[in-house]
C-alpha positions, 0 to 999 in steps of 0.5 A, spaced: 499 499 499 502 507 498 500 512 504 500 519 501 500 524 506 499 532 505 503 537 509 498 543 510 499 550 513 493 554 512 492 553 504 485 551 504 484 552 496 491 549 494 489 543 500 482 542 496 486 543 489 491 537 491 485 533 494 481 533 488 487 532 483 489 525 487 482 523 487 482 524 479 489 522 477 490 515 482 488 509 478 482 505 482 487 499 482 492 502 486 491 501 493 493 507 497 490 511 503 491 519 504 492 522 510 492 530 511 497 533 517 494 540 518 498 545 521 495 551 525 488 548 523 483 552 521 475 551 520 475 551 513 481 546 512 478 541 517 471 542 513 475 540 506 478 534 509 473 531 513 467 533 509 469 534 502 474 528 502 471 523 507 476 518 506 481 522 508 485 520 514 485 527 518 491 530 523 490 537 525 495 540 530 492 547 533 499 550 533 504 551 527 508 544 528 513 546 522 514 542 515 519 537 519 515 535 525 509 535 519 513 529 516 515 526 521 508 525 524 505 523 517 511 517 517 509 514 524 502 515 522 502 512 515 501 504 514 504 504 507 510 500 504 511 507 501 510 514 503 509 519 498 510 526 502 508 533 499 505 539 500 498 542 498 501 545 492 503 539 489 498 536 483 500 530 480 499 528 473 495 522 471 499 516 472 505 519 475 504 516 483 503 509 480 510 510 475 513 513 481 511 508 486 512 502 481 520 504 480 521 505 487 518 498 488 522 495 483 529 498 485 530 496 492 536 500 492 533 506 492 530 509 499 528 517 497 525 518 490 522 525 487 518 526 481 520 532 475 516 538 478 513 543 473 510 550 473 503 551 471 506 553 464 509 547 464 516 549 464 520 545 469 522 547 476 529 545 479 528 540 484 534 536 485 540 539 487 548 537 489 549 539 497 549 546 499 555 550 501 556 557 505 558 559 499 553 556 494 547 560 499 551 567 499 551 566 491 544 565 491 541 570 496 546 576 494 548 580 488 554 575 487 549 570 483 548 575 478 556 576 477 559 572 471 564 568 474 560 565 480 555 562 474 559 555 474 558 555 482 551 555 482 551 551 475 555 545 479 549 546 485 544 545 480 546 539 476 547 543 470 552 537 468 547 532 468 541 530 463 535 532 466 531 527 462 533 521 465 532 518 472 539 519 476 541 519 483 542 526 486 545 529 493 537 531 495 531 533 493 526 539 494 521 537 500 515 539 496 514 531 493 518 526 496 517 518 496 520 513 501 521 506 502 519 504 509 524 499 509 529 505 508 525 509 513 526 504 519 533 504 518 535 511 517 529 514 522 525 520 520 527 528 519 531 532 524 527 536 528 532 542 529 530 544 522 523 547 523 522 549 516 528 549 511 534 544 510 530 538 513 530 535 506 537 537 505 539 533 511 535 528 511 537 525 504 545 524 507 543 519 512 540 514 506 546 515 502 550 513 509 546 507 510 547 505 503 541 507 499 540 511 493 537 518 493 533 519 485 530 524 481 525 520 477 523 525 471 518 520 468 513 522 474 511 529 473 508 534 477 505 541 478 508 545 484 506 552 485 512 555 488 513 561 491 519 561 495 517 565 501 524 566 504 526 569 497 524 577 498 526 582 493 532 586 498 537 580 497 542 580 503 537 586 507 531 580 506 533 578 513 532 585 516 524 584 513 522 578 511 521 572 517 521 566 511 529 568 510 530 569 517 528 562 519 532 559 512 538 562 515 537 559 522 536 553 519 542 554 514 546 555 520 544 549 524 545 545 517 552 547 517 554 546 525 551 539 524 554 537 517 560 542 517 561 547 511 566 543 506 562 540 500 560 532 500 557 530 494 555 523 492 554 525 485 
């Protein structure tokens, strides 16, 4: 059985759209369950999950528990042999969930797998990467990223030397849409909850690699993603003064480098 767990935070419209798309695109032959982990639950999201989609297992939390704890709560509650974790801004295309699930089952060496993510105009989103270094973050968040000589640093981070039309091992996958083997999860454990919102999807794949499981990008499964990048404002380095999401991203980044060190360590 496949468990599909949606991590929601105050997004009733997107939650409804995500659940509707699952209802329309999942094969009736697929054995699955759907869980909604609702952080800072509202009356509207509760109604959607319990009245409009009555087969959903609804797990509300009165406080904002953050992305990382939401994922861990989903992993503990899920009953499937694989668990698909997504945010409520993910819209699967027809057959994508089955292709991802079947590929994972056919390749027991894979612990963590992710689909190709698309913008709503059909253009691809970057959803897999090499590991961060402090320099990578500085280049992405400041004017340095606009300088020509920095381009090679960012291209390496974004795997521009790889063919994105083929499945391949990657260091980490964007946490918006991930599928996990239960066997691998039981060996590696859940996400590290010292990361409240960001960097847990960067940190977690390290443990899969360290425990002998591959982390794989699988472009034959495609899903739409409404990606806002709330931690990225318009003031570059000054965003830290005015954007709470930016401050949280930087806090989690400090925790990540304190835990894993600042030197690049890539598996691909």
